[in-house]
Every structure is written in structure tokens, then in C-alpha cells.
N, C-alpha and C positions, 0 to 999 in steps of 0.2 A: 795362157796357162800351160805350164810344162807338164805333160803327162809322163808319169814314171812307170817304167817297165819293171816288172817283178820277176819275169822268167821268159826265156826264149830258147828255141832249138831249131836247128836246120832240119828240113824235111826234103824228101826227094823232089826232083824237078825244080830246084831253086825256089822252093817255098819256105817261108819262115813262119813258124808258129810263135806267137807272142801272147803273153798275159800281162795286163796292166794292173797296177795296184788297186784299182777300183773293181777288178774282177772281169772286165771286158777281155775276151781272148778270141783268137782265131788265127788263120793263116793268110799271109800275103805272098804274092808272086813277085820275085825280084829278078827273074831271068832277063827282063827287059833292060837291066843295067849292065849286062855283061860286055857291052861294046863301049862303055864310057870309062875313060881314064883309069883311075885306081881300081875300079870294079873288074877290070879284065883279069885280075888275079883269080877271080872266082871261076874262070874257065876250068881250073883244076878244082873239081867239086870238093876235094879235101880241104881246100882253103875256105870255101864257103861254110863248111861244117865247123869251123873254129869260132863260130859266133859265140858271144857271151854278153852278159849284162854288166856294164861298168858299175861297180858298187858305189862310186862317188856321185855319178851323174844320173844313174838309173836309165841309161840309154843303151841301145843295141850297138855293139861295137865288134870290130875284128882287129887282129894284129895289123900293124902298119898305119893305124890311125883312122880307119874307115869307121864312120859313125852315121847312123840314120836318124833323121828327125823324128822323135817320138810323137810329136803332135800330128805329123802327116800320116804316120802308121796308124795312129788312133783314129783319125778321120777316115782312113781307108776301111778299117774294121767296122766303124759305125755305118758306113755306106753299105757294106756287105750285109749287115744285120738289118738294114732298112730303117735305121734310126737317124 
């Protein structure tokens, strides 16, 4: 099942706040991705802050084609909530 993101915003320390269409929301840490390929652009925090929700796919995306798997983000938040 593809989980749809309804809102997101960059927070300090490479944390990303996300809300899903079903109301689940919270923050995930993405700083561990800074050393991997395309994510290196985030070393400039201003690039990380350019996050948005793609209106067609309802996924978290950045300029240059970086997209994060909504299902993995959803599972991460469920685990944080103990669900």
C-alpha cells in the first residue's frame, strides 16, 4: 500500500516533519543519508530545507529528483509511536 504524504517541512538537525493523509505525523532523522550519493547536496542545509510534497505522487521530494519512499517513512513513524 502506498502511503500518501499530505504535508512536510524541514526541521533543524536534518530532521523532517511529515504528516500522512491518515493523520499519522512526526519527525524522522535523515542526517544519516548525508554521505550517500545524491544526498550529499544536503550538506548545505538550505538544500535540505527545499523539501516539498509532490502533488501528483504525494511523496516527499527535493529538487534534482530526490524522493523518499513514503512507506518506509510511515513505518519509521509507526515504530516511533510504538505501533
